[in-house]
N, C-alpha and C positions, 0 to 999 in steps of 0.2 A: 185838447185837454182829455177828451174821451180816450184817445189812443194811449196816452200815458197811464191813465187809470187801468185800461185793459192790460197793458204790459205789466203793471205792478201786480194785478190780479194773477196773471200767468205765473210770475215768479213766486208769488205767495203760495200758489198751489203746488209748486214743484220744489220749494226750498229744501224739504227733507232729502230730496234726491241728491243735493249737493253737500250734505253735511255728514256723509259717512267718512270714516278714517281712510287716509290714503294707504296704498299697499306698502308693506314694510320690506326691508332687505335691500333697498337701493342705496348705493354709496355716492352716486353722482347725480346732482340735480342741476337744472338751469339756475345760474347764479341769481340771487335775489338781493334787493336792497329795499329800504323803507319806501313804500309807495302809498300815496293817499289821495292824489288828485288827478283829474284828466288833463291830457295835453290839448284836447280839442273840445268843441261843444258836444256834449253827450246828448243834448236834446235833439240835435240834427241827426246824430248817429242812430238813436232809437227810432226816429221817424222813417228810417230805411226799411223797417219791418212793420208788418201789420199782423195782428193776432187772429188766429183761426182756431175754432173749437173742433177738436177731433172726436166726432161721434159716428155712430153707425147704427143700422137697424139690427137689433139683437133678438127680434121676435122669433127668428127661425132657429136660434141656438137652444140647445138642451140645457138642463140644469147643471150637468157636468161641465159643459163648455163655459158656462158663466162662472163656474168655480175655477176653471183653468186660467181664464184671462188675468185675474189678479196675480196668480203665480207667475205667469209669463211676464207681466209688467214688472214684478219684483225682480225677476232675473235680469230683465232689461236694464233696470236701474243700476245693477252691479256692472254691466257693460259700460254704462255711462261713467261710473267711477274709474274704471280701467282706462277709458279713453282720455279722461282728464289727465291721468298720469302720463299717458303716451304723448299727449299734445303739449303739455306744459311741465308737469312735475308736481311740486308741492302746492296744490290748489288752495288748501285751507290757509296756509301762511300768507298767500296773496289776498284772499278775501278778507281776512281778519284785519288787515291794515287799511282797508278801503272803507271809509265811513259813508261816502256818498252813495245813496241807494241806487240812483240811476247809473252810476259808474259800475256798481256791482252787477246790475242787470246786464249791461253791455259786456262785461267780462264773462258772464255766464253764457250769453248767446254765442260768444266766440271761443269758449273754453280756454281762456287765457287773455293776456293783455295786448294781443295783436289782432288787427282788424282784417278779418277774412274777406271782406268785400272791398278792401283797399290794399291789396298786395301784401297783406300781413304787416302793415305799418303799425308801430306801437302807438297806443292811445292812452297809456298810463305813464305818468312821470316816473323817471328812473328805470324804465324798461329799455333794454337794448334790442338789437335786431334778433328776430326769431331764428334760431338755428335751422338750416334747411332740413336737417334730420330730426327735428323736433326733439323729443326726449328718448328716442330710440338708441341714440349714440351719445358718447361723451361730447359735450359742446366744443371741446378743444381738439377733437380728432379731425385730421385731414383725410381727404380721399386717398392720398398716397399711403398714409399710415395704415388705413383700412386694407388697401390693396396688398400691402406687404405682409400683413398679419397672417400667421398660420394658426388659425383657431377653428374649432369645429362649428359647422352650421352658421358661419358668419353671414351668409347671404340668405339664410332661411327667413321665411316670412314670420316666423314665430319665435325669434330670439331678440333680446336686448344685447347691445354691445356696451360693456362697462370696463372699468379699469380695476385691476387687483391692487393689493398693497404695494406692489413694486411699480405700479403705473402701467403695467402691461395690459393690452386689450384681452378681454375674455368675453365669452357669450353666456347668457343666462336664458334658458327657455322661459316662455311666458308662464307655463303652468307652475314653474318654481317661483318666479317673481311674484305671481299673483296667487300663491297656493291657497290661502284662506278664502279669498274671494271666489275663486273658481269652484272650490268645494261647495260653497254655499249656493252658487248659481246652478251647479250640477244637481244638487239636491232638489232645488225648485223645479228643474226640468223633469226629474224623476217623479216628483209628486204630480206634476201635470200629466205625465205619461200614464200614471195609474188611473186617471180619470178619462182618458181618451179611448173611445170604443173602436176607432178605425185602426186596424192592425199595422198598416204601413206608416201612418203618422205616429203611432205609439212607438214603433221601432225607431223612427227618426229621432224622436225626443230622447229615447234611451241612449242611442248612439251619440247624439250631440252632447249629452251630459258626459259620457265617457271621453269624448274628444276634448272637452274643456280641461280634463284632468291629464291629458297626454300630449296635446297639440297634434294629434293624428286625426285629420278631419275628412280624409277621402271617403272612408266607409260611410260616414254620416251624410256626406254630400250625395253619394250614390243612393242612400236610403231616401233622402229628400226628393230625389228625382222620381222615385217610385210612388211617392205619396200623392195621389191624384184626387181622392174623394173627401178630404178633410175640409170642413167649413171654416175652421180657424187655422192660422199658420203663424209661425215665428221664424224669423231670420235672425240668427244670433251667433256671435263669436267674432274673432279677428278675421276681417273679410277684405276690405279694399286697402290699397297701398298709397292712396292719394297723400296722406299726411307725411309720408317719407319723401320729401322733395330733394334729398341728397342722392339717393340711389333708386328709390322706388321699390325697395325690397320688402320693407316691414309692413305687415297688415295691422290695421287698427281695429279696435273693438267697437261694435255697434249692435243695434237690435231694432227690429220692427215687429210689432204685434198686429196681425192682419185678420180681417174677416172677409171671406170670399163673397163676391156678388155672382151667384150662379147664372143669372140671366145674361149679364154682360159677358161672362166667361164663355158661355155657349156660343155667343156671336163671334168670339175671337178664335175659338179652338181650331177651326179649319185652316187658318193661315199657316200653322206649323207644317202642314203638308207640302207647302211650296218651297221649303228650305233647300232641298237638294237642287231643284230647278233654278232657284235664285242664285245659289252658289255657282252653278255651271255657267250662268249667263253674266257673271261679273266681267267688267270691261278691262280685263288684263289677260296676258298670255296664260296658257294652261298651267305652267309650273307654279303660278302664284295662287292657284285655286285647286291644287291637287288633293287637299284634305277634304274629306266629306263630313259635314256636320252630322251629329247624332240625330236620328230620326225620332227619338223619344221625347223631344222637346215639346213644351206646351206653352200656351198663352192664356193668362187668366187676369181677371179684374178683381180688385180688392178695395175695401175701405180700410185705411190704416188707422189704428186707434192709439198707437204709441210709437214714438221715435226715441232713440237713445244713442249717445255716443257719436261716432264719426258722421253718421247720416243726419244728425241733428245739429251739426256745427256749421254756422254761417248759412249758406244756401242749402235748401232742402231738396232731397231726392224725391222725384215723383214717379219713378219707374225703376225696376230692378231687373238685372239680368245676371243670374248666378246658376251654378257655381263658377268660380274663376279658375278652378283646377283644369289645366289643359287636357289632362288624360280623361277626366270625367266628361269634358265637353266633347271630345272625339268619340267617346264610347256611348254617351247618353244624350248629348246636346246640353241645352240649358233650359231653365224655366224663366219666362218673362212675366213679371208681375207688374201690372199697371195699377198705380195707387190713385184710384178714381176720385176720391173726395179731395185729396191734396191737389190733384191736377185741376179739378174744377175750381178750387179756391184760387190757384195761381192764374187761371184763365180769367176769372171774373174780376179779381182784385188788382191784377197786374197787366196781363196781356191786352185786354180791351182798353183800359185807360192809356196804356203806352201807345197803342196803335192810333189813338185819337190825336196824339202829339207828333207822331213820326211817319205815319203811312198816308200816302195820297188819299184824299177823301173818297174818290170813286172806286178805290181798291179795297177800302175797309170792309165792304160787304163780303169779301172773300175770306175774312178771318172768322173761322167757325170753331166751335169746340170739337166737332167730329174730326176736323182736319188736325187740330192740335193733339187730340188723342191719338190719331193714326200716326202722325209724325213721331210722337213720343214712343208709341208702341214699336214702330219699325226701327227706330233708333236702337231699342233693346234687341230686337231680332237681329239687327246688323252686327251686333257684337259677336254673334255666333258664326258670321261669315268671314271669308278671307282665309287667313292662314295663322296658325298658332305657333308653328315651328319654322324657323328660317330655312330657306332653301339652300344655304351655303354652309351649314354646319356651325352656325353661331349660337345654337341653342334655341330656346323659346324667344318669341318676339319681345316678351317682357324682360327677359334677361339681357338681350342684346341692346335694347333701347333705354334701359335703366330709368333714370328720372324723367325722361321724355315719353316713356311708354304710355302712361295714363292719358296725357293730353292728346297724343296722336290717336290712341284708341277711341277716345271720345269724339275726336274729329272724324275718324272713319265712320263711326256709328251714325253720326248726324248726316253726313253726306250720302252714305250708302243707304240709310233709311229713306231718304228722299228718292234715291235711285230706285229702290224697291217699290215705293209708293207709285212712282211713275209707271213702272212695268205692270204692277197689279191693276192699276187704273185702266191702262190701255188693254188689258186682258179681260176687262169687265168685272173685276173682283172687288173694286171699291166704287162707292157712290160719290155724288157731288160733282164738283168741277176741279180739274187739275189746277186751275188758278187758285182755288181755296187752299190747297196744300202748299203751293209755292209762296203765296202771300203770307199765310200763317207761319211758314218757315222763316221768312225774312223778319217778321215781327218777333219771332222767338229768338232769333240771333241777337237782336237788341236786348231782349230780356236776359239772356244768358251772359252776354258780354259784361253786364253790370255785376256779375259775381266776382270779377277781378282776376288778376294774373295769378293769385295764389290758388285758384280753383282750376282743376283740369278742364272742367266744362267751360269756364270763362276763357281760358287760354285758347281752347279749341275754337271757340266762336270768334275770337279776335282774328285768328289765322284765316278762318273761312270768310269773314267779312272782308278782309283786305284782298284775299284771293278773288272773291266774287266781284269786288269793286273794280279791280284791275281788268277784269274781263267783261265789264259792262252788264253784269247780271241785274244790276239796279242802277238807278240814277237819282240824284238829289237836286231838287229845285232850290236854287240859291236864294230866291226871295222868301219862300215859305219854310225852307228847311225840311220839307216832306220828301219821302222816298217812294219811288215807283219801280215796281218789278218789270223787267224785260223778260218775259216768260221763255222765249226761245234762247236767249243768251244765258239765262239761269240754268237751263237744261244742259247747255254746252259746258258751262263751268262746273256743274255737278259731275258730269262724266269725266272731265279732265282731272278734277281734284280726287275723285274716287280712284282713278287709275294711279295717280301719283302716290297717294297714301298707301294703297295696297302694295305697291312695289317697294316703297321705303320699308314697310313692315316685313315683307317677304325676304328682303336682302339684309334685314337687321342693320340698316344704314344709319348708325348713330350720328355720324357727322352730318349727313344729309338732313336728318330730322332736326338736329341742333341749329343748322343754318335756316331751315324753314321757320322754326320758332323765333330765331333772332330777327329774321327779316319781316315776318308777317304777324308775329304775336304781340303787336303793340297797338295802342289806341292813338290815332292821329288827333291833331288839334281840332279839326272840324267835327269829328265824331264825338270827341270829349265835350264840345260845346252842346251838341245835341243831347248827350247823356245828362249834362248839367241842367238842360231844360226840363228833363223828366223830374229831377230832384226839386227844381224850383216849383213845379206843379204838383208836388207831393205825391208822385207816383212811387209806391213802395218798391224796393228792390226784391224783397222776398218776404217770407212768412215765418212766424213763430207759432207755437202751439199752446193752447190750453188743453191739457190731456191728463189722462189717468183714470183711476177707478171712480173718482168723484164725478168727473165729467160724464162717465158712462152709467152713472147711478148703480154701481156694483159694490157699493160699500157694505 
């Protein structure tokens, strides 16, 4: 009962966020019919999430920074509106025909009538299958039609594909589709920039505002890489391509508002120095690691105080590795942002209760927050390793692997992150026990598998679970249903999977990745029974947020 009350409180706090008018100028929406009731029990669906209050210590912030945060949150809410359009289409027309409050709540969690934790299965009566391309493309467009179309910027991350009056495919830039909304968001970023004393962060805010009006993001990405001393931060704009499961081309809008933890960040800073050495020691032939990551990368810890759009849909991100621009990565590297308060919430509310149901009792002591934090952090570091451009002229890895690129990249980051943890531990750079990192890693695989096949992270963890299982990296007691890590075999499987993924990426082997996903990206009967046990014991799958200026007492 308390959980439902908390959920209702969360949605009451954020209702205004979902009541803005949708962008104008679109001619093709996902088809709608009258919908008013759920297809399944919404009580059970809501219980998959537990509410977390997003707060942070604001005592070190200046008066100007406290004025900036509401401006950044307001700009983030606009990104939320844009993502609704990208993920579904006419949001308001859906919500207006749903009278059931709990069903409305679940629609808002999922940014539409498809369950992101259950392979995008529809949960509202009258809803068809979610188009793989979401609302980025016409719902009736085939891959073949797209391939044959000769239109400008059709594979751009920042264009919608629509039909003109003759039914022909055309492209519309984001900044034109969302003209009124991005003008407002850019104005809010400019207002925030006027209050910011740090010249580098001020420059980033100004350039990001300009980028929203032109879809030219590289200069602002480079400026963000130069911003090192700001206590607050904002990640905002069209960023990840997870929502486009047709081609993996189109970036979706999202935003995070962040407050830096200087003490934790100082502890992490030195690990960036190891990137060139880690790249050189990857377990593949030289041609698959010939690119050198930028040395200007850094690691920092933050408390996140607002999520919006793509990152707030379904399962929530707890660490960030950006920019995604391959040219910026090679020139400057990336920034890895660890979202410490969100990470702690998932550890306390999900990982520990989950381990009590699935991990052998004598190994549970090896599940620690420090290991969870390190595994998550080096997952983000690992995104910067390997290769960004194929070795055989197929373009970037993202272009070559298309809709499979995101899942394989997440799989690479997970397994290479553990590979890096192993190397750093053996060089005396990490504390604790290697068993802590390996056992926490296995528990985290179960946590992420529950995100479902519609999530790149969920799919990546399914592949890894099956790959590791086949190689004996863990065993399952048939009587108790508890899992035990074989530390030596896990290390062997880690090395083998790292090598296989890096080579698939380097060769841009679309068919090989598709086969890997088809063969190993599924949940078997036994695993599903174990996951059902978690649900029966009310272990949440993920978190939702109470967030905003009211929660931060900045009204």
